[in-house]
LUMFI-947714 format. One line per field, with one value per atom (N, C-alpha, C): residue in one letter; y, z, x; chain; atom name. Coordinates in steps of 0.02 Angstrom, whole numbers. Last residue first. Example, Ala and Ser with C-alpha at 12.3 -4.5 7.8 and 13.67 -1.06 7.14 Angstrom:
2
res <- s  s  s  a  a  a $
yy <- -112  -53  2  -284  -225  -165 $
zz <- 354  357  394  390  390  390 $
xx <- 642  684  645  660  615  660 $
chain <- A  A  A  A  A  A $
atom <- N  CA  C  N  CA  C $
END
This chain:
97
res <- a  a  a  i  i  i  a  a  a  t  t  t  l  l  l  t  t  t  a  a  a  p  p  p  t  t  t  t  t  t  e  e  e  e  e  e  y  y  y  t  t  t  r  r  r  l  l  l  y  y  y  v  v  v  a  a  a  a  a  a  s  s  s  e  e  e  a  a  a  r  r  r  v  v  v  a  a  a  s  s  s  d  d  d  k  k  k  l  l  l  f  f  f  g  g  g  l  l  l  a  a  a  q  q  q  n  n  n  c  c  c  y  y  y  r  r  r  c  c  c  l  l  l  l  l  l  g  g  g  r  r  r  i  i  i  c  c  c  q  q  q  g  g  g  c  c  c  t  t  t  k  k  k  n  n  n  g  g  g  p  p  p  c  c  c  c  c  c  a  a  a  h  h  h  d  d  d  h  h  h  d  d  d  v  v  v  h  h  h  l  l  l  n  n  n  e  e  e  d  d  d  a  a  a  p  p  p  t  t  t  d  d  d  g  g  g  c  c  c  i  i  i  g  g  g  c  c  c  g  g  g  g  g  g  g  g  g  q  q  q  s  s  s  a  a  a  l  l  l  l  l  l  r  r  r  d  d  d  f  f  f  e  e  e  d  d  d  v  v  v  t  t  t  i  i  i  g  g  g  f  f  f  s  s  s  r  r  r  m  m  m $
yy <- 186  135  134  322  319  244  311  346  334  240  211  249  343  280  237  434  452  391  358  390  396  361  292  303  497  452  390  494  478  457  486  551  544  366  368  443  391  345  353  463  487  451  389  448  460  289  279  334  377  334  329  411  456  426  282  310  379  257  206  248  347  333  305  304  369  381  178  199  240  217  182  177  304  336  289  216  260  303  48  103  155  -93  -59  29  -145  -158  -112  -175  -96  -100  -292  -279  -214  -277  -304  -298  -188  -166  -197  -276  -229  -204  -367  -394  -338  -284  -315  -341  -271  -222  -229  -395  -366  -310  -445  -486  -444  -308  -351  -386  -258  -245  -304  -164  -213  -186  -80  -80  -160  -81  -34  -25  -134  -140  -79  -132  -101  -103  -185  -120  -84  -309  -286  -211  -375  -364  -345  -510  -446  -440  -637  -611  -538  -647  -649  -625  -549  -605  -602  -408  -452  -521  -276  -354  -392  -169  -162  -248  -184  -155  -157  -221  -270  -242  -154  -129  -180  -242  -228  -200  -285  -269  -222  -425  -382  -352  -450  -459  -418  -504  -447  -484  -665  -611  -568  -694  -702  -651  -663  -749  -743  -539  -579  -649  -394  -461  -505  -238  -280  -357  -101  -175  -206  7  2  -63  15  30  24  18  55  73  -38  13  55  -132  -121  -63  -109  -137  -128  -40  -102  -142  86  80  13  77  75  70  51  125  138  -84  -24  47  -130  -132  -86  -101  -73  -79  -178  -109  -73  -304  -285  -203  -314  -346  -295  -292  -261  -254  -423  -353  -304  -524  -509  -446  -446  -486  -475  -462  -430  -468  -535  -486  -443  -589  -510  -486  -718  -700  -626  -750  -746  -719  -735  -677  -667 $
zz <- -288  -298  -329  -242  -311  -333  -121  -170  -237  -52  -61  -118  -59  -94  -112  31  -47  -87  154  112  40  161  159  125  90  127  117  -2  -13  53  8  40  26  -34  32  43  -173  -135  -75  -209  -226  -173  -176  -131  -146  -274  -217  -164  -387  -387  -310  -354  -358  -358  -354  -290  -304  -493  -452  -383  -550  -559  -519  -492  -471  -494  -567  -488  -476  -687  -676  -591  -700  -724  -688  -670  -628  -631  -688  -717  -670  -681  -670  -674  -678  -748  -752  -591  -615  -676  -539  -587  -612  -516  -560  -585  -402  -455  -510  -320  -346  -395  -282  -333  -360  -193  -242  -300  -85  -139  -208  -51  -84  -112  -14  -58  -93  15  43  -18  -58  -57  -14  -89  -51  -26  -241  -181  -134  -355  -344  -272  -468  -408  -382  -585  -584  -520  -563  -566  -574  -572  -503  -497  -667  -672  -613  -610  -639  -640  -642  -635  -661  -686  -619  -597  -823  -790  -717  -894  -897  -851  -850  -849  -844  -888  -889  -881  -858  -921  -937  -723  -773  -852  -601  -665  -705  -443  -497  -569  -277  -336  -375  -178  -212  -283  -49  -111  -136  130  78  14  168  173  125  315  242  242  445  417  336  472  508  484  372  389  416  400  405  420  300  343  343  211  269  319  85  151  214  6  -1  58  51  19  18  213  137  123  336  308  225  373  401  375  316  382  417  212  194  275  242  213  196  274  331  306  155  202  248  102  85  111  189  184  139  154  226  238  28  38  112  43  8  29  120  146  109  23  95  128  -131  -81  -24  -300  -232  -183  -401  -418  -367  -391  -389  -406  -396  -439  -458  -276  -341  -392  -170  -183  -256 $
xx <- -1663  -1689  -1756  -1661  -1626  -1660  -1696  -1757  -1722  -1612  -1676  -1712  -1507  -1499  -1558  -1553  -1547  -1533  -1550  -1618  -1619  -1417  -1457  -1521  -1313  -1364  -1407  -1168  -1243  -1279  -1034  -1068  -1144  -1000  -991  -1017  -1028  -1072  -1067  -920  -987  -1035  -797  -825  -892  -815  -825  -836  -792  -838  -869  -659  -697  -772  -587  -595  -656  -600  -639  -641  -519  -598  -625  -394  -432  -511  -384  -395  -419  -393  -455  -456  -262  -334  -385  -173  -187  -266  -170  -177  -208  -161  -112  -125  -303  -252  -175  -379  -369  -338  -328  -409  -405  -214  -221  -273  -250  -208  -199  -306  -351  -306  -208  -252  -288  -133  -104  -146  -232  -207  -176  -243  -296  -272  -116  -148  -194  -3  -41  -78  149  78  45  291  268  192  345  340  307  394  348  352  518  499  462  621  542  505  732  729  660  705  710  733  642  720  752  534  546  632  396  471  485  264  289  361  220  217  237  324  263  278  417  421  365  349  425  437  225  242  315  207  212  215  307  276  272  285  311  262  268  237  291  291  325  287  163  195  232  185  165  202  126  179  157  -7  33  85  -41  -68  -30  -47  -10  -10  -25  -68  -15  -32  25  -13  -78  -100  -31  -66  -37  -42  -120  -169  -147  -3  -61  -100  107  128  53  78  67  81  215  147  151  338  305  256  335  324  316  409  340  309  535  523  449  533  550  534  510  461  473  635  581  526  736  730  679  684  680  678  716  654  635  865  826  747  875  904  869  846  801  825  867  910  843  781  804  830  718  780  802  611  585  667  631  594  598  705  743  704  636  668  690 $
chain <- A  A  A  A  A  A  A  A  A  A  A  A  A  A  A  A  A  A  A  A  A  A  A  A  A  A  A  A  A  A  A  A  A  A  A  A  A  A  A  A  A  A  A  A  A  A  A  A  A  A  A  A  A  A  A  A  A  A  A  A  A  A  A  A  A  A  A  A  A  A  A  A  A  A  A  A  A  A  A  A  A  A  A  A  A  A  A  A  A  A  A  A  A  A  A  A  A  A  A  A  A  A  A  A  A  A  A  A  A  A  A  A  A  A  A  A  A  A  A  A  A  A  A  A  A  A  A  A  A  A  A  A  A  A  A  A  A  A  A  A  A  A  A  A  A  A  A  A  A  A  A  A  A  A  A  A  A  A  A  A  A  A  A  A  A  A  A  A  A  A  A  A  A  A  A  A  A  A  A  A  A  A  A  A  A  A  A  A  A  A  A  A  A  A  A  A  A  A  A  A  A  A  A  A  A  A  A  A  A  A  A  A  A  A  A  A  A  A  A  A  A  A  A  A  A  A  A  A  A  A  A  A  A  A  A  A  A  A  A  A  A  A  A  A  A  A  A  A  A  A  A  A  A  A  A  A  A  A  A  A  A  A  A  A  A  A  A  A  A  A  A  A  A  A  A  A  A  A  A  A  A  A  A  A  A  A  A  A  A  A  A $
atom <- N  CA  C  N  CA  C  N  CA  C  N  CA  C  N  CA  C  N  CA  C  N  CA  C  N  CA  C  N  CA  C  N  CA  C  N  CA  C  N  CA  C  N  CA  C  N  CA  C  N  CA  C  N  CA  C  N  CA  C  N  CA  C  N  CA  C  N  CA  C  N  CA  C  N  CA  C  N  CA  C  N  CA  C  N  CA  C  N  CA  C  N  CA  C  N  CA  C  N  CA  C  N  CA  C  N  CA  C  N  CA  C  N  CA  C  N  CA  C  N  CA  C  N  CA  C  N  CA  C  N  CA  C  N  CA  C  N  CA  C  N  CA  C  N  CA  C  N  CA  C  N  CA  C  N  CA  C  N  CA  C  N  CA  C  N  CA  C  N  CA  C  N  CA  C  N  CA  C  N  CA  C  N  CA  C  N  CA  C  N  CA  C  N  CA  C  N  CA  C  N  CA  C  N  CA  C  N  CA  C  N  CA  C  N  CA  C  N  CA  C  N  CA  C  N  CA  C  N  CA  C  N  CA  C  N  CA  C  N  CA  C  N  CA  C  N  CA  C  N  CA  C  N  CA  C  N  CA  C  N  CA  C  N  CA  C  N  CA  C  N  CA  C  N  CA  C  N  CA  C  N  CA  C  N  CA  C  N  CA  C  N  CA  C  N  CA  C  N  CA  C  N  CA  C  N  CA  C  N  CA  C  N  CA  C  N  CA  C  N  CA  C  N  CA  C  N  CA  C  N  CA  C  N  CA  C  N  CA  C $
END
């Protein structure tokens, strides 16, 4: 907790405010801890000032934000892209190939 500038009680309150799971997907991974997500524009690297903590994320959601370069525009674009193909039927996909 020292790396993130919060106490165990603050972590627990944040977790409770998110319903006990990941702030994005809601998963509650049994085999690993949730990761403290912070704004890397404020505090580059793994340590944070504690003021820029956004929430607690599972490993997959935390990595996804990193791969999307913490960009809401990229995340929204990725969501639009995925929705486009969710609505496409398998027959249409075969025709495209």
